[in-house]
ROZA-325129 format. One record per residue: residue number from 1; residue in three letters; x, y, z of N, C-alpha, C in turn. Coordinates in nm, 3 decimals, decimal comma, padded with zeros to 5 digits. Example, Ala and Ser with C-alpha at 12.3 -4.5 7.8 and 13.67 -1.06 7.14 Angstrom:
// ROZA-325129
1;ALA;01,319;-00,569;00,780;01,230;-00,450;00,780;01,320;-00,330;00,780 .
2;SER;01,285;-00,225;00,708;01,367;-00,106;00,714;01,290;00,003;00,787 .
// end
This chain:
// ROZA-325129
1;MET;-00,076;-01,005;-04,535;-00,124;-01,102;-04,435;-00,166;-01,029;-04,309 .
2;PRO;-00,290;-01,049;-04,262;-00,333;-00,977;-04,142;-00,256;-01,021;-04,020 .
3;GLN;-00,226;-00,926;-03,935;-00,151;-00,954;-03,815;-00,241;-00,944;-03,694 .
4;THR;-00,210;-01,026;-03,595;-00,287;-01,020;-03,470;-00,260;-00,888;-03,402 .
5;PRO;-00,365;-00,812;-03,370;-00,342;-00,682;-03,306;-00,273;-00,698;-03,171 .
6;HIS;-00,183;-00,606;-03,145;-00,110;-00,607;-03,018;-00,194;-00,538;-02,911 .
7;ILE;-00,225;-00,612;-02,808;-00,305;-00,556;-02,699;-00,220;-00,554;-02,573 .
8;GLU;-00,199;-00,435;-02,520;-00,121;-00,423;-02,398;-00,213;-00,431;-02,277 .
9;LYS;-00,172;-00,512;-02,182;-00,250;-00,525;-02,059;-00,170;-00,465;-01,944 .
10;HIS;-00,223;-00,359;-01,888;-00,157;-00,294;-01,777;-00,249;-00,296;-01,656 .
11;PHE;-00,190;-00,325;-01,543;-00,268;-00,325;-01,420;-00,286;-00,182;-01,373 .
12;SER;-00,410;-00,136;-01,358;-00,436;00,006;-01,332;-00,491;00,034;-01,193 .
13;ALA;-00,493;-00,066;-01,106;-00,548;-00,046;-00,972;-00,437;-00,056;-00,868 .
14;GLY;-00,320;-00,002;-00,901;-00,205;-00,015;-00,813;-00,226;00,041;-00,675 .
15;ALA;-00,291;00,159;-00,665;-00,311;00,222;-00,535;-00,404;00,138;-00,447 .
16;THR;-00,508;00,083;-00,506;-00,601;-00,001;-00,430;-00,533;-00,127;-00,380 .
17;VAL;-00,457;-00,192;-00,468;-00,384;-00,312;-00,428;-00,284;-00,280;-00,318 .
18;ARG;-00,218;-00,166;-00,329;-00,123;-00,125;-00,225;-00,193;-00,112;-00,091 .
19;ASP;-00,312;-00,052;-00,090;-00,387;-00,035;00,034;-00,429;-00,169;00,092 .
20;ILE;-00,474;-00,260;00,004;-00,513;-00,393;00,051;-00,393;-00,467;00,108 .
21;VAL;-00,280;-00,456;00,042;-00,158;-00,522;00,090;-00,118;-00,468;00,227 .
22;ILE;-00,122;-00,336;00,242;-00,085;-00,274;00,371;-00,177;-00,323;00,482 .
23;GLY;-00,308;-00,317;00,458;-00,403;-00,357;00,560;-00,400;-00,505;00,589 .
24;MET;-00,399;-00,587;00,485;-00,404;-00,732;00,503;-00,276;-00,786;00,567 .
25;ALA;-00,162;-00,733;00,527;-00,035;-00,780;00,582;-00,030;-00,759;00,732 .
26;ASP;-00,064;-00,639;00,778;-00,064;-00,612;00,921;-00,179;-00,684;00,991 .
27;GLY;-00,295;-00,692;00,922;-00,410;-00,758;00,982;-00,386;-00,906;01,009 .
28;LEU;-00,315;-00,973;00,922;-00,283;-01,113;00,942;-00,173;-01,132;01,047 .
29;THR;-00,075;-01,042;01,045;00,044;-01,063;01,128;00,024;-01,020;01,273 .
30;VAL;-00,026;-00,898;01,297;-00,031;-00,845;01,433;-00,129;-00,922;01,522 .
31;PRO;-00,257;-00,940;01,482;-00,346;-01,020;01,567;-00,299;-01,165;01,583 .
32;PHE;-00,236;-01,220;01,481;-00,180;-01,355;01,489;-00,075;-01,363;01,598 .
33;ALA;00,017;-01,267;01,597;00,121;-01,264;01,700;00,061;-01,240;01,838 .
34;LEU;-00,039;-01,153;01,847;-00,104;-01,126;01,975;-00,173;-01,250;02,029 .
35;ALA;-00,251;-01,317;01,943;-00,322;-01,437;01,986;-00,225;-01,547;02,029 .
36;ALA;-00,118;-01,564;01,954;-00,018;-01,665;01,989;00,049;-01,631;02,121 .
37;GLY;00,081;-01,502;02,140;00,144;-01,460;02,264;00,054;-01,481;02,384 .
38;LEU;-00,075;-01,445;02,371;-00,169;-01,465;02,482;-00,189;-01,614;02,510 .
39;SER;-00,187;-01,696;02,406;-00,203;-01,840;02,425;-00,089;-01,899;02,507 .
40;GLY;00,026;-01,833;02,503;00,139;-01,880;02,582;00,130;-01,838;02,727 .
41;ALA;00,037;-01,747;02,758;00,028;-01,696;02,895;-00,103;-01,732;02,964 .
42;VAL;-00,213;-01,748;02,886;-00,343;-01,777;02,945;-00,404;-01,900;02,878 .
43;ALA;-00,499;-01,961;02,947;-00,562;-02,081;02,892;-00,706;-02,056;02,850 .
44;SER;-00,746;-01,930;02,848;-00,885;-01,895;02,817;-00,896;-01,842;02,675 .
45;THR;-00,976;-01,908;02,592;-00,998;-01,857;02,457;-01,077;-01,727;02,460 .
46;ALA;-01,162;-01,709;02,563;-01,242;-01,586;02,573;-01,152;-01,464;02,587 .
47;ILE;-01,045;-01,478;02,665;-00,952;-01,366;02,682;-00,880;-01,336;02,551 .
48;VAL;-00,840;-01,441;02,482;-00,771;-01,423;02,354;-00,862;-01,354;02,253 .
49;VAL;-00,987;-01,398;02,246;-01,081;-01,339;02,151;-01,109;-01,194;02,185 .
50;THR;-01,132;-01,166;02,314;-01,162;-01,029;02,356;-01,045;-00,936;02,325 .
51;ALA;-00,924;-00,977;02,363;-00,806;-00,895;02,336;-00,781;-00,882;02,186 .
52;GLY;-00,802;-00,993;02,115;-00,779;-00,991;01,971;-00,875;-00,898;01,898 .
53;LEU;-01,003;-00,904;01,933;-01,102;-00,816;01,869;-01,075;-00,670;01,902 .
54;ALA;-01,033;-00,644;02,026;-01,000;-00,506;02,063;-00,882;-00,455;01,980 .
55;GLU;-00,783;-00,544;01,960;-00,667;-00,504;01,879;-00,707;-00,481;01,734 .
56;VAL;-00,792;-00,569;01,680;-00,836;-00,553;01,541;-00,912;-00,422;01,524 .
57;ALA;-00,998;-00,388;01,620;-01,073;-00,262;01,612;-00,978;-00,142;01,617 .
58;ALA;-00,889;-00,143;01,716;-00,795;-00,031;01,730;-00,699;-00,024;01,611 .
59;GLY;-00,650;-00,140;01,569;-00,554;-00,142;01,459;-00,615;-00,097;01,328 .
60;SER;-00,739;-00,138;01,301;-00,803;-00,096;01,175;-00,827;00,054;01,172 .
61;ILE;-00,865;00,110;01,288;-00,886;00,255;01,294;-00,755;00,330;01,274 .
62;ALA;-00,651;00,282;01,342;-00,520;00,348;01,330;-00,465;00,337;01,188 .
63;MET;-00,476;00,218;01,129;-00,425;00,200;00,993;-00,506;00,281;00,893 .
64;GLY;-00,640;00,281;00,910;-00,724;00,360;00,820;-00,694;00,508;00,829 .
65;LEU;-00,675;00,556;00,951;-00,642;00,698;00,969;-00,508;00,730;00,906 .
66;GLY;-00,413;00,639;00,922;-00,282;00,660;00,859;-00,293;00,668;00,708 .
67;GLY;-00,375;00,579;00,648;-00,395;00,584;00,503;-00,463;00,712;00,460 .
68;PHE;-00,560;00,758;00,539;-00,630;00,883;00,508;-00,534;01,001;00,509 .
69;LEU;-00,454;01,010;00,614;-00,361;01,123;00,625;-00,253;01,119;00,516 .
70;ALA;-00,209;00,999;00,480;-00,108;00,986;00,375;-00,163;01,034;00,241 .
71;ALA;-00,285;00,987;00,206;-00,345;01,028;00,079;-00,377;01,177;00,079 .
72;ARG;-00,424;01,226;00,192;-00,454;01,370;00,204;-00,327;01,453;00,189 .
73;GLY;-00,220;01,404;00,248;-00,091;01,473;00,238;-00,041;01,476;00,095 .
74;ASP;-00,059;01,366;00,020;-00,017;01,363;-00,120;-00,092;01,468;-00,202 .
75;ALA;-00,223;01,479;-00,177;-00,305;01,577;-00,251;-00,263;01,719;-00,217 .
76;GLU;-00,237;01,746;-00,090;-00,196;01,881;-00,050;-00,059;01,915;-00,106 .
77;HIS;00,030;01,817;-00,109;00,162;01,841;-00,167;00,152;01,873;-00,315 .
78;TYR;00,067;01,800;-00,387;00,047;01,824;-00,529;-00,005;01,966;-00,552 .
79;ASP;-00,104;02,007;-00,474;-00,163;02,141;-00,490;-00,059;02,250;-00,466 .
80;THR;00,023;02,231;-00,363;00,126;02,332;-00,331;00,226;02,344;-00,445 .
81;GLU;00,273;02,229;-00,496;00,371;02,232;-00,604;00,310;02,289;-00,733 .
82;ARG;00,184;02,260;-00,756;00,120;02,310;-00,878;00,105;02,462;-00,873 .
83;GLU;00,067;02,514;-00,757;00,057;02,659;-00,742;00,191;02,726;-00,769 .
84;ARG;00,299;02,663;-00,722;00,432;02,719;-00,746;00,467;02,717;-00,895 .
85;GLU;00,433;02,608;-00,964;00,463;02,599;-01,107;00,380;02,701;-01,186 .
86;VAL;00,255;02,722;-01,147;00,171;02,822;-01,215;00,235;02,960;-01,205 .
87;ARG;00,287;02,993;-01,089;00,354;03,123;-01,072;00,481;03,131;-01,154 .
88;GLU;00,558;03,023;-01,156;00,689;03,028;-01,220;00,681;03,038;-01,372 .
89;VAL;00,579;02,975;-01,435;00,570;02,987;-01,581;00,534;03,130;-01,622 .
90;VAL;00,479;03,207;-01,529;00,446;03,347;-01,556;00,561;03,439;-01,517 .
91;GLU;00,617;03,416;-01,397;00,718;03,506;-01,344;00,861;03,469;-01,387 .
92;LEU;00,886;03,343;-01,414;01,021;03,298;-01,450;01,016;03,211;-01,576 .
93;PRO;00,963;03,263;-01,685;00,947;03,180;-01,805;01,078;03,131;-01,864 .
94;ASP;01,183;03,213;-01,858;01,311;03,170;-01,915;01,367;03,047;-01,842 .
95;ARG;01,355;03,050;-01,710;01,405;02,935;-01,634;01,321;02,810;-01,661 .
96;GLU;01,190;02,829;-01,674;01,103;02,715;-01,702;01,128;02,660;-01,843 .
97;ARG;01,157;02,750;-01,938;01,192;02,705;-02,073;01,317;02,618;-02,069 .
98;ALA;01,414;02,662;-01,991;01,539;02,587;-01,981;01,516;02,449;-01,919 .
99;GLU;01,425;02,444;-01,821;01,395;02,315;-01,758;01,324;02,221;-01,853 .
100;VAL;01,233;02,275;-01,934;01,166;02,193;-02,035;01,267;02,140;-02,136 .
101;ALA;01,355;02,229;-02,182;01,457;02,189;-02,279;01,546;02,079;-02,223 .
102;GLU;01,578;02,090;-02,096;01,664;01,990;-02,032;01,596;01,853;-02,031 .
103;VAL;01,466;01,852;-02,006;01,393;01,726;-02,006;01,398;01,660;-02,144 .
104;PHE;01,368;01,740;-02,249;01,367;01,683;-02,384;01,506;01,648;-02,433 .
105;GLU;01,607;01,722;-02,391;01,743;01,687;-02,429;01,781;01,550;-02,373 .
106;GLY;01,723;01,517;-02,258;01,748;01,386;-02,201;01,693;01,274;-02,287 .
107;TYR;01,596;01,307;-02,375;01,540;01,208;-02,467;01,606;01,216;-02,606 .
108;GLY;01,710;01,298;-02,618;01,786;01,304;-02,742;01,737;01,406;-02,843 .
109;LEU;01,645;01,497;-02,807;01,597;01,598;-02,901;01,698;01,711;-02,910 .
110;THR;01,706;01,771;-03,028;01,797;01,883;-03,049;01,727;02,014;-03,014 .
111;THR;01,806;02,122;-03,011;01,750;02,255;-02,980;01,645;02,293;-03,083 .
112;GLU;01,671;02,264;-03,211;01,577;02,299;-03,318;01,446;02,221;-03,302 .
113;GLU;01,454;02,099;-03,258;01,334;02,018;-03,239;01,256;02,060;-03,114 .
114;ILE;01,326;02,112;-03,016;01,261;02,151;-02,890;01,191;02,286;-02,903 .
115;GLU;01,243;02,374;-02,985;01,192;02,512;-02,993;01,042;02,518;-03,024 .
116;PRO;00,990;02,443;-03,123;00,845;02,449;-03,148;00,762;02,403;-03,029 .
117;ILE;00,814;02,309;-02,953;00,743;02,262;-02,834;00,736;02,373;-02,730 .
118;LEU;00,846;02,444;-02,714;00,848;02,555;-02,619;00,747;02,664;-02,657 .
119;ARG;00,737;02,692;-02,785;00,642;02,793;-02,830;00,498;02,749;-02,802 .
120;ARG;00,472;02,620;-02,821;00,338;02,569;-02,793;00,306;02,578;-02,643 .
121;PHE;00,403;02,551;-02,561;00,381;02,561;-02,417;00,357;02,707;-02,375 .
122;GLU;00,431;02,799;-02,437;00,412;02,941;-02,404;00,272;02,988;-02,441 .
123;ALA;00,212;02,923;-02,540;00,076;02,958;-02,581;-00,030;02,885;-02,499 .
124;ASN;00,012;02,786;-02,423;-00,082;02,707;-02,344;-00,020;02,679;-02,207 .
125;HIS;-00,041;02,771;-02,114;00,022;02,759;-01,982;-00,029;02,637;-01,904 .
126;GLU;-00,155;02,601;-01,927;-00,210;02,486;-01,856;-00,132;02,359;-01,891 .
127;ALA;-00,108;02,338;-02,021;-00,030;02,222;-02,065;00,114;02,231;-02,015 .
128;TRP;00,167;02,352;-02,012;00,304;02,373;-01,964;00,316;02,330;-01,819 .
129;VAL;00,222;02,374;-01,737;00,223;02,339;-01,595;00,209;02,187;-01,576 .
130;GLU;00,116;02,127;-01,650;00,096;01,983;-01,637;00,222;01,906;-01,676 .
131;PHE;00,290;01,954;-01,780;00,415;01,889;-01,822;00,520;01,898;-01,711 .
132;MET;00,533;02,016;-01,652;00,633;02,035;-01,547;00,601;01,950;-01,425 .
133;MET;00,474;01,938;-01,391;00,435;01,858;-01,276;00,474;01,711;-01,296 .
134;ARG;00,451;01,663;-01,417;00,474;01,520;-01,442;00,620;01,489;-01,468 .
135;PHE;00,686;01,569;-01,554;00,818;01,531;-01,600;00,932;01,598;-01,522 .
136;GLU;00,906;01,712;-01,460;01,011;01,772;-01,377;01,000;01,722;-01,233 .
137;LEU;00,877;01,721;-01,180;00,858;01,685;-01,039;00,816;01,540;-01,019 .
138;GLY;00,772;01,473;-01,126;00,730;01,334;-01,112;00,603;01,317;-01,033 .
139;LEU;00,512;01,414;-01,042;00,388;01,409;-00,964;00,268;01,391;-01,058 .
140;GLU;00,182;01,296;-01,023;00,059;01,273;-01,098;-00,058;01,340;-01,024 .
141;ARG;-00,155;01,389;-01,100;-00,272;01,452;-01,039;-00,344;01,350;-00,950 .
142;PRO;-00,361;01,379;-00,821;-00,423;01,281;-00,732;-00,575;01,277;-00,745 .
143;ASP;-00,631;01,164;-00,708;-00,776;01,149;-00,701;-00,825;01,219;-00,575 .
144;ARG;-00,917;01,312;-00,589;-00,965;01,391;-00,475;-01,043;01,307;-00,375 .
145;HIS;-01,093;01,192;-00,418;-01,166;01,104;-00,327;-01,077;00,993;-00,271 .
146;ARG;-00,949;01,000;-00,302;-00,857;00,892;-00,267;-00,842;00,873;-00,116 .
147;ALA;-00,844;00,981;-00,039;-00,817;00,971;00,104;-00,919;00,881;00,174 .
148;LEU;-01,047;00,906;00,150;-01,151;00,825;00,215;-01,150;00,682;00,164 .
149;THR;-01,129;00,666;00,033;-01,123;00,532;-00,025;-01,007;00,453;00,033 .
150;SER;-00,892;00,518;00,043;-00,774;00,452;00,098;-00,797;00,411;00,242 .
151;ALA;-00,854;00,501;00,322;-00,879;00,471;00,462;-00,972;00,351;00,476 .
152;GLY;-01,080;00,350;00,400;-01,176;00,239;00,407;-01,116;00,107;00,361 .
153;THR;-01,037;00,112;00,255;-00,976;-00,011;00,202;-00,877;-00,070;00,300 .
154;ILE;-00,790;00,014;00,355;-00,690;-00,035;00,450;-00,757;-00,091;00,576 .
155;ALA;-00,854;-00,016;00,630;-00,922;-00,061;00,751;-00,997;-00,192;00,727 .
156;GLY;-01,068;-00,201;00,614;-01,141;-00,323;00,583;-01,050;-00,443;00,565 .
157;ALA;-00,936;-00,423;00,496;-00,841;-00,531;00,476;-00,779;-00,575;00,609 .
158;TYR;-00,757;-00,479;00,698;-00,701;-00,512;00,830;-00,798;-00,599;00,909 .
159;VAL;-00,926;-00,562;00,908;-01,028;-00,640;00,979;-01,038;-00,781;00,921 .
160;ALA;-01,042;-00,790;00,788;-01,052;-00,920;00,722;-00,932;-01,008;00,757 .
161;GLY;-00,813;-00,951;00,754;-00,694;-01,028;00,789;-00,691;-01,064;00,936 .
162;GLY;-00,733;-00,972;01,022;-00,727;-00,996;01,166;-00,822;-01,103;01,215 .
163;LEU;-00,933;-01,122;01,146;-01,029;-01,223;01,188;-00,982;-01,366;01,159 .
164;VAL;-00,889;-01,380;01,066;-00,841;-01,514;01,029;-00,777;-01,586;01,148 .
165;PRO;-00,677;-01,528;01,216;-00,617;-01,600;01,329;-00,708;-01,609;01,451 .
166;LEU;-00,809;-01,524;01,461;-00,897;-01,525;01,578;-01,012;-01,624;01,564 .
167;LEU;-01,047;-01,658;01,441;-01,164;-01,744;01,418;-01,155;-01,877;01,492 .
168;PRO;-01,040;-01,948;01,493;-01,033;-02,073;01,568;-01,062;-02,055;01,717 .
169;TYR;-01,021;-01,944;01,775;-01,048;-01,918;01,917;-01,196;-01,892;01,942 .
170;MET;-01,266;-01,843;01,840;-01,409;-01,821;01,852;-01,487;-01,952;01,844 .
171;LEU;-01,431;-02,048;01,772;-01,503;-02,173;01,747;-01,464;-02,285;01,842 .
172;LEU;-01,345;-02,279;01,900;-01,296;-02,385;01,987;-01,280;-02,335;02,130 .
173;SER;-01,310;-02,419;02,226;-01,300;-02,380;02,368;-01,164;-02,410;02,426 .
174;ASP;-01,090;-02,503;02,365;-00,958;-02,538;02,414;-00,853;-02,447;02,352 .
175;ALA;-00,785;-02,369;02,436;-00,689;-02,270;02,385;-00,573;-02,334;02,312 .
176;SER;-00,526;-02,448;02,363;-00,413;-02,515;02,298;-00,449;-02,564;02,158 .
177;MET;-00,567;-02,624;02,146;-00,612;-02,670;02,015;-00,638;-02,552;01,922 .
178;ALA;-00,699;-02,446;01,977;-00,727;-02,327;01,897;-00,598;-02,265;01,844 .
179;LEU;-00,494;-02,267;01,928;-00,364;-02,214;01,883;-00,310;-02,293;01,766 .
180;GLN;-00,318;-02,424;01,774;-00,266;-02,508;01,666;-00,343;-02,484;01,535 .
181;VAL;-00,475;-02,475;01,546;-00,557;-02,450;01,427;-00,529;-02,310;01,373 .
182;SER;-00,517;-02,213;01,465;-00,490;-02,075;01,424;-00,357;-02,065;01,350 .
183;VAL;-00,256;-02,134;01,400;-00,124;-02,132;01,334;-00,136;-02,189;01,193 .
184;GLY;-00,202;-02,303;01,179;-00,215;-02,364;01,047;-00,293;-02,279;00,950 .
185;VAL;-00,408;-02,228;00,996;-00,494;-02,147;00,910;-00,425;-02,017;00,871 .
186;THR;-00,361;-01,953;00,968;-00,300;-01,822;00,941;-00,177;-01,836;00,851 .
187;LEU;-00,096;-01,937;00,875;00,021;-01,957;00,787;-00,023;-01,986;00,644 .
188;LEU;-00,132;-02,063;00,631;-00,185;-02,088;00,496;-00,236;-01,959;00,433 .
189;ALA;-00,306;-01,878;00,514;-00,357;-01,749;00,464;-00,242;-01,657;00,425 .
190;LEU;-00,135;-01,656;00,505;-00,018;-01,574;00,472;00,047;-01,622;00,344 .
191;LEU;00,053;-01,754;00,326;00,113;-01,809;00,205;00,032;-01,768;00,081 .
192;VAL;-00,101;-01,783;00,090;-00,187;-01,746;-00,023;-00,180;-01,596;-00,049 .
193;PHE;-00,187;-01,517;00,060;-00,181;-01,372;00,047;-00,050;-01,327;-00,017 .
194;GLY;00,060;-01,385;00,030;00,191;-01,349;-00,026;00,202;-01,384;-00,173 .
195;TYR;00,145;-01,499;-00,211;00,148;-01,540;-00,351;00,067;-01,444;-00,438 .
196;VAL;-00,054;-01,411;-00,393;-00,139;-01,319;-00,469;-00,075;-01,181;-00,477 .
197;LYS;-00,018;-01,137;-00,367;00,051;-01,008;-00,367;00,164;-01,005;-00,469 .
198;GLY;00,239;-01,114;-00,474;00,348;-01,122;-00,572;00,297;-01,116;-00,714 .
199;ARG;00,183;-01,182;-00,741;00,126;-01,179;-00,876;00,085;-01,038;-00,916 .
200;PHE;00,025;-00,966;-00,824;-00,023;-00,831;-00,856;00,090;-00,729;-00,864 .
201;THR;00,192;-00,745;-00,781;00,298;-00,645;-00,776;00,412;-00,673;-00,873 .
202;GLY;00,408;-00,789;-00,941;00,510;-00,817;-01,041;00,634;-00,884;-00,986 .
203;THR;00,637;-00,919;-00,856;00,750;-00,991;-00,800;00,727;-01,141;-00,815 .
204;ARG;00,826;-01,220;-00,779;00,813;-01,365;-00,790;00,709;-01,412;-00,689 .
205;PRO;00,599;-01,472;-00,734;00,490;-01,507;-00,643;00,531;-01,598;-00,527 .
206;TRP;00,607;-01,704;-00,558;00,643;-01,797;-00,451;00,744;-01,736;-00,355 .
207;ARG;00,831;-01,652;-00,406;00,924;-01,584;-00,316;00,849;-01,490;-00,222 .
208;SER;00,753;-01,416;-00,278;00,670;-01,328;-00,196;00,590;-01,408;-00,094 .
209;ALA;00,537;-01,524;-00,136;00,458;-01,608;-00,045;00,542;-01,658;00,072 .
210;LEU;00,662;-01,705;00,042;00,749;-01,758;00,148;00,796;-01,648;00,242 .
211;GLN;00,828;-01,530;00,187;00,871;-01,419;00,272;00,760;-01,376;00,366 .
212;THR;00,639;-01,362;00,312;00,526;-01,319;00,394;00,497;-01,420;00,504 .
213;THR;00,499;-01,548;00,470;00,473;-01,653;00,568;00,581;-01,657;00,675 .
214;LEU;00,706;-01,642;00,634;00,817;-01,645;00,728;00,809;-01,530;00,828 .
215;ILE;00,780;-01,411;00,778;00,771;-01,294;00,866;00,658;-01,310;00,968 .
216;GLY;00,540;-01,351;00,919;00,427;-01,371;01,009;00,454;-01,480;01,110 .
217;GLY;00,514;-01,590;01,066;00,545;-01,700;01,156;00,646;-01,661;01,263 .
218;LEU;00,750;-01,587;01,225;00,850;-01,544;01,321;00,791;-01,448;01,425 .
219;ALA;00,704;-01,357;01,379;00,640;-01,264;01,472;00,556;-01,338;01,576 .
220;ALA;00,478;-01,435;01,531;00,395;-01,513;01,622;00,481;-01,597;01,716 .
221;ALA;00,586;-01,658;01,663;00,673;-01,741;01,746;00,742;-01,658;01,854 .
222;ALA;00,786;-01,538;01,817;00,851;-01,451;01,914;00,755;-01,410;02,024 .
223;ALA;00,633;-01,372;01,985;00,532;-01,331;02,084;00,498;-01,447;02,177 .
224;PHE;00,481;-01,566;02,121;00,448;-01,684;02,202;00,563;-01,717;02,298 .
225;GLY;00,685;-01,712;02,249;00,800;-01,744;02,333;00,817;-01,647;02,447 .
226;ILE;00,800;-01,517;02,419;00,814;-01,415;02,525;00,705;-01,433;02,631 .
227;ALA;00,581;-01,453;02,585;00,470;-01,470;02,680;00,491;-01,596;02,765 .
228;LYS;00,537;-01,703;02,702;00,560;-01,828;02,774;00,671;-01,811;02,877 .
229;ALA;00,776;-01,738;02,840;00,888;-01,719;02,932;00,848;-01,633;03,052 .
230;ILE;00,770;-01,527;03,024;00,727;-01,440;03,133;00,624;-01,508;03,222 .
231;GLY;00,529;-01,580;03,152;00,425;-01,648;03,229;00,482;-01,765;03,308 .
// end
């Protein structure tokens, strides 16, 4: 009897989703809190929009640069560790053999079963190094274009998120009304964003949605309360 083929579905864009989450989460939260705080101190939507856009510009640049440096640092770390492993398989082969054996013993292989693998690695240093990088150090070969891609993704997501709470202030002249609309729109955006994030990251979608909304709401409420108290 023919069987339905088993098809595994794995999400393979984890790094991109992580960058979008980083940028969007801060983009929704920080300008939202800033706009709410300014609304508690000033009655001009023009001031809120000007300050908000300045923050979005500065924040996107800072976040993008942070993503660039993080990805660049990962690549440099990988290169440094790989150079060390290349030297060690030549200069310290006995120690490297022992480390390989230790890895396979952790999977239940015996010495007799491991020995042919060790001989194959000794004949192919490139494969030996790649094995050590992945299974001893837990490092995957990085994408050489990742730094620029990460920076652009984070910065773009920050701008997209930051414009959500500012849009009502751009469209409405009354700061009080704009604040109310901004709160509603941004909390809804945080709820949707948190839910989608949960779906992609494998966590409970509604729990992620509520956590994201709660954090953004508390940040905005705190900023508004402080500005109101000082003003």
